N, C-alpha and C positions, 0 to 999 in steps of 0.2 A: 471401502466399497467393493462389492464383488466385481471381479474382472469381467470385462465385456467379451462376449464370444466373437472371435475373429472370423472373417469370411475367408474361404480358400482362394488361392490364386495370388498373383503378384500384386504388390502394392507399390505405389510411387515412392521414390527414395525420400522425399521430403514429408511423407505422410506420418512417419513414426514420431518425430519431435512434435508435430502438430497434434497427434493423438495423445501424447503425454500431457500436452498443455490443456487439451480439452478435458482429459480425465480429471486433472486438478481443478479445473474450473467447475465441472459438473459436481465434483465432490463437495466443493465449497457451497454450491447452490443447494445441494441436497441437505447439508447441515443446516443451512439457513431455513430451508423449507420445513425441516423437522420441528422447528419451533412453531407452536400454535399461533402466536401473535404474528409471525412473519407470513403465515399463510394469507392473512388479511392485508398486510402492509406491502408485501413484495409482489408485484404483478408478475414477476418472472418465475414464481413457483409453479411447477408443472402440476397438472391435474392428477398425474400418476402418483406424485408424492403425497398429495392430499388424500387420495384413496387408500394408499398404503398406511398412512397415519391413522385414519379413521377406523380401518379394519383392525388395527392392533388394539384399539380401545374398545372394540365391540365385545360385549359380554356373551358368554355361552348361554343359549336358551335351555332352561331346565323344565322338569315336569311341573314344578310349582308355578312357573310362569304360564304353562299351558292351562293348568287348572284355574288360576286366577283370571286368565284371559277368557276362558270358557264361561266361568261364573259371571264375569263382568258383562259379557255379551248377552247372557240370559237375562240378567237384571236390567240392562239397558233396554232390551227389547220389551221387557215387562213394563218398565216405566213409560216407554214410548207408547205402547198400546193403551196403557192407563191414561196417559195424557190425551190421546185421541178420543178415548171414550168420554173423558170429562169435558173435552172441548166441544163435543157435539151438543146440540140442544137437548134438553132433558126429554122432550117428547119424541125425538127422532127414532130411537130404537122401538118404542111402542108403535109409532106410525108405520114403520117398515114391517114390523111383525104382523100388525093388523092387516096390512095390505096383502100379506102372504097367506096368513092363516085365518083371517077374519077377526072380529072384535074379541078382545081378551075379557075373561070373566073378572068381576070385581075381586079385589083381595078379600080374604075371609073377614078381616076386621071391618071393612066397609060394608060388606054384605050383611054381617050380623048386627052392625050398628043400625042399618036400615030396618032390621027386624025388631029393634028396640032393646037388644041386649046391652047390659051395662056391667061395669066392674063390680064384682061382689066379693069373691074370696081372694085374699092376698096370694101372690104367686112367687114361688121360690125356684130359682134355676140352679142346677148342680152340674157344672161343666165336666167333661171327661178328660181323658189323658191328652196332653199336648195342645188342647184348644185354649187353655187359659194363659194369659200373659204373665211373664215373670220379669222382675226388674232388679237391678243391682243396687244394693245398699252398702256393700263393702267389698273391696277386691284388691288384687295384687297390682303391682306397678304397671303391668301391661294393659290394665283396664282403666288407666287414667282418663278422666273426663267422661266416664260413663255412669256417674252417680244418678240413680233413679231412672236410668235409660233401660228400655226393654232389651233384654238379651234373648227372650223368647216371645214370639208374636211381633206384630208390627212389620217393619221393613226387613228385618233380619240382616241389616247392613253389616253388623259386626262379624257375621259368619264368614264373609269373604274378605273383610278388611284385616282381621286378625284371627284366623280360624283356630289355631292352637290355643290361643288365649281364651277364646270362646269355649272350646271343649274343656279346658281346665276349670273354668268357672261354672259350667253347667254340670260337671261331674260332682258326685257326692263322695264322702269318705267311704272307702271300701271296707272299713271295719265297723263303723257305727251307722252308716246309712244316713248321716246328717251332714251339716256343713263341714267342709274341710277348713283347716285353720286359716284365718284371715279372709274368708269369703262369706258373704251373706247375700243370698238371692231370695227375694220374697214375692209372693203373688200380688199382682195388681188388684186393687179393690174397686168395687162399684160395677155397674152394668158394662162399662167399657172393658172390663177384664177379659170378656170372651164374646163381645158382640161381633167383632171381626177378628179372624185369625191373622190376616194380612190385608193390606189395602185392596178393596174390591172383592175379598173372599169372606163372605158372611158365615157366621156360625149361629149366633142367637139373635142377630139384628132383625131379621125378618119377623120372627115370632114377637119380639119386643115391640116392633112398629105396629103390628096388627093388634096386639093387646092394647096399645095406646089409643087405637081407633075407638074402643068402647069405654074409654075413660081411665085406663091404668096409667100410673105415673111412678116416679121414683119411690114414693112413700109406700106403695103397695106392691112393688116388685123388688126382688132382692136376688143378687147374684152371689151364691155361696162359693166364692173363689177360694181356692186352696192350692198349696204347692203339690201338684200332681206327681212330682218325682218321688217323694218320700212315702213311707208306709202310712196307712190310714191313722193308726194310733199315734204315730210320731207327729202328725199334723197338730194334734192336741198337745203333745209333750213340748214341741218347739214353739208353736205359734198360737196355741189355744184356739184353733180354728173350730173345733167341734163345739166348744163353749160359746163362741161367737154366733154360730149358726143357731144354737139353742136360744140364746138371748134375743136374737133378731126375730126368730119365729114367735117367741112369746110376746115381743113388743108389737109385731104386726097383728097378732090375734087380739091383743088388748086394745089397740087403736082402731080396729075395724069393727068394734062392737061384738067381739066374741066369735067372729066368723073364722072357721078353721082355714088353714093354708092348703093350697094345691101345690104339690112339689113336682117339678119336672126335671128329673136327672137324665143325662145323656151319656152313653157309652160307659166308660169306667166310673163315671159319676153314679151310675146305678149301684155298683158294688160299694162305693163310698157311702151312699145314703143308707144302704142296707146295714153297713157297719154303724152308722150314726143312730139308727133306730134301736139297736141293741145297747149302744153306749149311753144314750140319753136316759134310758130307764134303769141302767145298772147303778149300783151304789158307788159312791165316791170311795177312794180316790181313782179307781180304775175307770169308773163311769161318770156320767153327768149327774146322777142322783135325782133324776126327774120322777122316779117312781113308776110302777107298772101301768099306770093309766095315762102317762104323758102323751103318747102317740094318739090315743083315743080322744084326748081333749084338744089336741092342736092340729091334727092332720085330717083333711077331708079325703084326699086322694093322692096317690103316687102314680104319676104317668111316665113310666120308664120308656125312653126312646133308644132303640138299638142296644139294649142291655145285654152284656156278655155274662149272664147269670152263672153259666157253667164253664166259663173260660172260652178261649179261642185258640185253635191250632196255630194261628199266625204268631202268637206269643212264643210258641216253641221254636219255630224257625228263626225268629228274631233273636232269641237268647242263645240258640245253638250256633248259628252262623251269621247273624246280623243280616239276614236275607228275608225276602218275602216274594210274592208273585211279581211285584214290580221289577225287582232286580233280575228275576228269572227272565221276564219278557225282554228287558234291556239286553241281556246276554244273547237271547235267541235272535233278536233283530240284528245285532252286530256281533256275531260269534268271533271270539278271539281278539276283538278290538279293545274292549274294556279290560281284558286280561293283560294287556301290554303294560310294561313298567312305566312307559312314558306318561300314562294317565294317572298313575298312583292310585288306581281304583282299590286294590286290595288293602293298601295302607289306610285309605279312607274308611273302608269297612271295619278295619281293626280299631280305628279311633272311635267309630260309632259303637262298636261292641264294648270297648272299654268304658265308654260313657254310659250307655244304656244299662249295662250290668251293674252299675252303681245306683240305678234308680230302683228302689225296692218296690215301687208301685207296679212295675211290669210283671212281677211275680204273682200279683193278684189275679192275673188273667190266664195263668197256666190252667189247662183243662182240669175240671173237678169231677169227681165221681168215678174216676178210673174206668175200667173196662165195662162196668155195669152200665154206664151212660154212653160212652163213646164206642163201645164194641171191642171185640178181641181179635185174635189172629184170623178167624174165619167167619166173623159175622159183624154186622153193624146195624143200627136202627134204620139207616137210610138205604139199606140193601134193595137193589132193584131200581134205584133212582135213575131216570133217563135224562141225559143232557141233550139239548137240541137248540138249534138257532132258527127254528121255523118261525114264520111271522104269524101272529094270531089274527083272528078275524077283526078285532077292534083296532088293528093297526099297531098294537104294542109289540115290541120285540123282546122276547125273553130268551135268555140263555139256558133256562132250565124249565123243564116241564114236570108234571106230577109223575109219580111212579108208573112206569110202563110195563109192558110184557117183558119178563125176564129173558124170554127166548130171543127177543129182538135187541137186547142190550148186553154189554159186557158186564159181568158180575164183578163189581169193584169192591175190594176189601178195605173199606174206609177205616176200619178199626186199626189198621197199620198206619199210624201217624207218620212214621219215618221208616223208609225202606232203602237199603243200600243196593240199588240196581232194580230196573224194571222187572227183570225175571223174578226177583225175590218178591216183589209186590204182587205177582200173579200166582205164584206157586201155592199149593196147599201147605199148611203148616207142617205136616208130617214129612214133607220133602225138603225142608229148610234145615241146614246144618248150622246151628247157632252155638257160638263159643262165648260163654259167659264172660263179660267184661268186668264184673264187680270185683273179682279177685286179682285182676291184672296188676302187675307191678309197673308203676310209672317210672320211666327212665329219667336220667339226668339230661338236661338240655341247656346248652350255653345261650340259646336264643333269648332267655329271659334277661341276659346281660347285653348281648349284641343288639337286641331289638327293643331296648328299654322304652324308647319313645312311643312305640305302638304295642307295648306288652299286653298280652291277655293271658288268662290262666292256661290256655292251651300250651303256652311255651314252657310251662312247668311239668307237662305230662310226659314229654319225651316221645319218641317214635313208637315205643312199645305200648304206651297207654293210648295213643291216638289210634294205632292199628287195632287194638282190642275193641274199640268202639265200633269200627267198621265191620269187624268179624262177627259181631252179634247179629248183624244182618237186618233185623226188623224190630221196631219198638211200638208198643201200644201205650195207651194212656197210663197204665200201671207202671210200665218199665221206663217211661219218659222221666218220671221223677228221679229214679235211680240214675238215669243217664245224666241229668242236669247236676245231680249231686257229685257225679264222677268228674264231669268236665268243668264245673264251676262251683267248687266246694265253698269258697268264700261267700259268693253270692247266695247260695242256697242255705248257708248257715244263718245269714241274716233273715232270709225268707222264712225259715222254719220258726223263727220267733214271732212272726207277724201274720202268717197265712197258713191255711190247711186246705187239703184237697180231697179229703175222703168223704165217706158217708157215715153218719152217726148211727150206731146201733141203739143207743138209749139216750135220747135228748135230755132226760132228767139227770143224767150223770153230771156231777159238779164240775168236771173238767171242761164242759162246754160253756161255762161261765167266763172262760178266758177269752181275751179279745182276739186271739189269733183265729178263732172260729167264726167271728161275727160277720164276715163278708162272704161266707160260704153258705148258700141257702140250703145245702144238704146236711149242715151240721148246726143249724140254729132254728129257732122258732120265730114266726112272725109275731108282732106285738098282739096283746089282747085288746083288739080294737074292731069289734064286729061291724061297726058302721063305716069303717074305712074301706076304700076301694083301691085295688092295685091293677094297673094296666100294663100290658107289654105291647109296645108299639114299635114296629120295625118294617123295613122294606123286604120284598121278596122279588125273585125273578132275575137276580144278578149272580153270575158265577162267583162263588165264595170259597176261599181256601179251606181245605179239609184234611189233606194228607200230602206228603212230599216224597219224592224219590231223590236220594242223595248219591253223591260219588265221593270217594276218598281221593284227595288230590294233594299229596305232600310235596308240592312243587318246590317250595323254599321254606326254610325253617321259620322265616319271619311272617308267613302268611297263615290265614285261617285254613286248617287242613280239610275242611268239609265244605262242599258246595251243592246247591240244588242242581241236579243233572238236567240242564236245559235241553238236552238232546232226546229226552224221554217224551215221546208223543204217543197218543192213543190212536190217532188216525180216524178214519171214518167209522171204524168199529168201536172206538172208545173216545168220543168227543169230550168226556169229562177230564181227560188228561192232556194238559198242554204245558209245554216247557217245564216238565218235571213236577207239576202241581196238579193234584186231583181236586176238582171243585164240586160243590153241592149248591143247593139253593140257599140264598141268604141276601145280605145287603152289601156284599163285597168285602166286608170285614168280619161280621158275626154270622156264623151259620144259623139257620132256622132252629136247629136243635137246641142250641145254647140260649137263643133269645126267647123261644116260646115254650120250652118244656115245663117250667115251673108254673106258669099261668094256665097251661093246657092240662096239666095233670098233677104236678108236685104240690101245688097250692089249691087246686080246684076242690071246692067243698071243704069239709072238715077233715084234715089229715094231721099226722103227727108233726108236720112242718107248719101247719096252719090251724092250730087247735081252736081258735075262736071263729073260724069260718069266714074270714075276710073274703069278700067277693072279688074275683079276678076276671079279667077280660083280655082277650087277644085281639089286637087291631093290626092286621097286615095291610100294607100299602104296595100294590103291584107297581113295579118300576116302569116308567115310560120316559124315554130320553126327550130332551127338548126338541121341538119341531124345527127350530132354526137356531143359528149361532147367536142371534140377537136376543133370544129368550134366556140367555145366560145358562144357569145350571138347571133350569126347568122348574115347573110348578107341580110336577107329578113324579119327581124323582124318588126312588127308594134307596138310593145309595146312603152309606152310613152317615155322612155329614150333610150331603145335599138334601136329605130328607127333612132337614130343619127348615127348608123353604117349601115343603110340600103343602099345598093349600088344604087338602083334605085333613092332614094331620093337624095343621094349625087350627082349623075349624073345630075339630074334636076337642082340642085343648081349651080353646076359648069358651066353648059351650059348657064344659065341666067347670071352668073357673067362674062362669056366670051362674052356676048353680045346678046344672044338669047332672044326672047320674049316668052310670055306664049303660044301663038299660035304655035310658032316654036318648042316647046318641047311637043306638042301634045294636048294642051288645057286641058279641064276637063278630069279627070279619076275617075269614080265613080263606086264603087262596092256595096255600102250600099243603104238604102232606104231614104237617106237624102233629095232628091228632093221631094219624096212623103210626107215625114213628114213635110217638110217646107211648102208645099201647104196647109196642115191642120191648120197651124197657121194663125189666122185671125188678122193680124197686118196692120195698115194703113201705106202704103209706099209712 
């Protein structure tokens, strides 16, 4: 035992032997008290001995503990709030809301049932990316006990229980884009596959419930669930999903007395069904062998909701740095906090990047049409768009107004999808010194060994290759493809086999019979179905990501070397720039240009992309946030997912399903500048 410190001054002569005796006694007591059992049995054990013993057994708090604690708190709070919501009487939220805002309108299904509308045409739902449930059929030892449990959708319990195991199983093979060895994850089937994304968070549930009000049931509604991670053609190769959709539609038409189906795709499901319409008519074995008249004989209307027909800039930032506006906002609110190692934030982003880059479907949403559609270094179709947060007369708040006076707004060069530095984003192209990255030599980097658990393709580039990307300064839709080939060659090699992003010169060229072109509306023709109708239905009035300002941050070799520059702000003179993200009008995910151009101009009338003259309609829904918290996500929302509960949109869908045409539900409904922006695009039609 450590010697006791002696006091200064004289001691009594008889104190020394007594001290030695006490020392020996205390030493014996300490040895006895060091035993855990003696702590409980021997009342003479001191509290200081107990404290010393417990502190020695205390484990060091790590960043993993912090992350698990944080996620656990969020989940506990979510479940507690959900419990309170479910515990209150069903009529309580409606009672309080009506007391504040007045009587609520009838849901569309109730309203139209009173008008005498009944179920007529079968309805097919096509979910988008991430909204469909996925369940485990085979896995590694770390996934023991999860057979047929949802790994995506539902409660997401396994994300925080065993996060690395979850990432391992949700990732696909980096070479084939299919299942890794020993893992099988398959889509959930039936209407429950995508009715709710998580408990209390609806996707298709509100639309399904309203259709049921006029007589729809399971036999005349079908959820075309598919594994949204893999490429569209691979859903047929692995799961025969396209064949199942074809068979189910044929069955529904046959059992409904020959009535054609109304198809309602959402988000990436719009591109998936565009691929399906080419696949089903193409000859086997590449296609479904339905013949050139299959769509004309089986489909009444395709009512696309929030369709990214021409891609989304958000896909670029996600693939480039695993970021989007949400991450940028988080950094802006708590600058420097999330960057600390204790939170493990960067490693989390790298796990996300490693996982999402194995999902081939994400490459279907890379912007299509190049600079012709999205603009170049010094022009864009949305030029002159004025962002504002003024309140409108009808009480609706919109973050974006129609094109205003150029003299009163900052001229934003939206064609520059990625710029390294705010000054580069503002300069004229002639003033920018660009060093071509395409011929840069990628250096050797040991990070691909030392950071193997969070390895991304950036770790194979070396500092020379990474710096070359930043030295190019600015990227448009044309050069974005070269950039992604440079920083993610394995991913883009797979993508080149399944997707294309150009504009066809001659659609009669036999090369466009290949499936890689089928999901690009600029490289394929619509079916020969003149009686069919196509709707583009989307929200407007919400700031939507369009371009980004980046910074080069080689802080550590194990981190992603590029970040959205959250310090870049437009201020009062440029409200479209916030937290390094330039915004335009849209539904928070898909810009108006991508959602509306094809129905506004590309397919309008008889064009080379629409040779049979299928009628097209634009239905825009102006965003209005919920009046109170008890109103949930609102009945007039224009947000990308929340629009699925928009009463006006649901009413339009039900009327068409009950037999109405596009003209009978009012034709076009346009609030944005999509018609003006479409006219600025010089594309041969």
